[in-house]
N, C-alpha and C positions, 0 to 999 in steps of 0.2 A: 095329736096323738090319736091313733085309730083305736077302735074298741077292743080289738084283740090284744094290743099292747097294754091297754088299761087293765083288762081283766087278768092278764098274766103277771101283773105287778104284785109285789108283796103287799099285804093288807096295810102295813104301816105307811108305805108310799102312797097308797090310794087315799088314806086319811089325810096325809100331808097335802096332797094335791087338792082334795075337796076343800080343806081348810083354807088353802091359798086362794082358791077361786072365790070362796065365800068372803074372805077378807078383802079381796080386791075386785069384787063384782062391779062396783060402780066405775072404777078405773077401766076395767076391761070393756064395759059397755061404752064408755066414752071413746076408747080406742077404736072399737068397731064402728061407732057412728062417724068418727073422723074418716076412717078408711072408706066407708060407704059414700061419704060426701066427697071423696077424693081430695081430702085436705090433709091426710096423713103423709108426711114427707118420708118416703122410703129411699134412702141413699143406696146407690149401686155399691156393692161390696168392695169394688176396686178402690173406692174413695178412701175408705178407712182401713185398707189392707195394711197390716203391721209391717210388711216388707216393702211398701210403696216408697219410691224415691220421689223427691220433689224438686222442682225447678222454679226459679223466680223469673217472671216475665212481666215486662211493662207493656200495657196495651193502651191505646188511645181509644176513648169511649165518649160518646155523647153524654154530657154532664146531666142533662135532664133524665135521660134513660137510666143512667147509673143511680141517680138519687131515687128515682121511682122504684127501681129494682131493690135498692137497699132498704127503703121504707117498707116495700112489699114483704121483704124477708124478715125484717125486724119484728113486725107485729106477731105473726103466727109461729115464727121459728127463731126466737132469740137464743135458743140453746145451741144452734148450729153455727159453724164458722162460715163466713162469707166465701172463703176459698172452696169449701165443700159444696156450697149451693151453686157456685159458678161452675164447678166441675160437673155437678149433676145436670145443670142446664146444658152444658156442652154435650154430655152423653145423650140427653134427651133429643137435642138437635140432630146429632149423628144418627140416632135410631129412627127419627122421623123422616130423614131425607136420604138414607142410604138406599142404594139401588138393589 
């Protein structure tokens, strides 16, 4: 939120926002630290689009690589679904190698 928006808010909203920030300051600091360390997983909005349609696909994959990827994802991202992480990996690959 920019400062103009903040200063144009009703006083009760300002107080609520300041109280929220004070209450969640440590959590917000942790999120910023994770983001700065590039460890905060931000999923492309297309992955969790409420109108998204899904398709089942079987793929053949090197067992060692799959296990390594799975373990890699389980530790820092246990709250995310494997299908979402693989979708994000595909998006990252496309973005890295598109012409």
